[in-house]
C-alpha positions in Angstrom: -3.0 -24.4 15.4 -0.4 -21.6 15.5 -1.8 -18.1 14.5 -0.7 -16.9 11.0 1.6 -13.9 10.6 0.0 -10.8 9.0 1.8 -11.6 5.7 0.6 -15.2 5.7 -2.9 -14.1 6.6 -2.9 -11.8 3.5 -1.7 -14.7 1.4 -4.5 -16.9 2.7 -7.0 -14.1 1.9 -5.6 -13.8 -1.7 -5.8 -17.5 -2.2 -9.4 -17.5 -0.9 -10.2 -14.6 -3.3 -8.7 -16.5 -6.3 -10.5 -19.8 -5.6 -7.4 -21.4 -4.0 -5.2 -21.1 -7.1 -1.7 -19.8 -6.4 -1.3 -19.2 -10.2 -4.3 -16.9 -10.1 -2.9 -15.1 -7.1 0.4 -14.5 -9.0 -1.5 -13.3 -12.0 -3.9 -11.1 -10.0 -5.1 -8.0 -12.0 -6.6 -6.2 -9.0 -3.7 -3.7 -8.6 -6.0 -1.3 -6.7 -6.4 -3.9 -3.9 -4.7 -2.8 -0.7 -3.3 -6.3 -0.4 -1.9 -6.6 -3.9 1.8 -6.0 -3.1 1.7 -8.6 -0.3 -0.3 -11.3 -2.3 2.7 -13.6 -2.8 3.2 -14.1 0.9 6.4 -12.0 1.2 7.2 -8.4 2.0 7.5 -6.4 -1.2 10.8 -4.8 -2.1 10.4 -1.0 -1.9 12.5 0.9 -4.4 14.8 3.5 -2.7 12.7 6.5 -3.9 9.5 5.0 -2.7 11.1 4.1 0.6 12.0 7.8 1.1 8.4 8.8 0.4 7.1 6.1 2.8 9.3 7.5 5.6 8.0 11.0 5.1 5.1 12.1 7.3 2.0 11.9 5.1 1.1 15.6 5.5 4.3 17.0 4.0 3.5 16.3 0.4 0.2 18.1 0.9 2.0 21.2 2.3 4.2 21.4 -0.8 1.1 21.7 -3.0 -0.5 24.7 -1.2 0.7 28.3 -1.3 2.2 30.0 1.7 -0.8 32.2 2.1 -3.1 29.2 2.2 -0.9 27.7 4.9 -1.4 30.8 7.0 -5.1 30.7 6.7 -5.5 33.5 4.1 -7.9 31.6 1.8 -8.8 33.4 -1.4 -12.2 32.4 -2.9 
């Protein structure tokens, strides 16, 4: 048997989770599940704004939330 692609493996897991029902997979309400966007067996379409965020190193949004003095290590308590 040929190994499944990662996307097809996710689809198989979702089918298993939903008792083998493809209808239940498509109606899945577990939006917090890490596999949710891939549950239909295809790569999800990422809107342009989300794509820009996905390409940004993960620490940059955190740097925008802290003040310059905190970045330099001058923590006020």
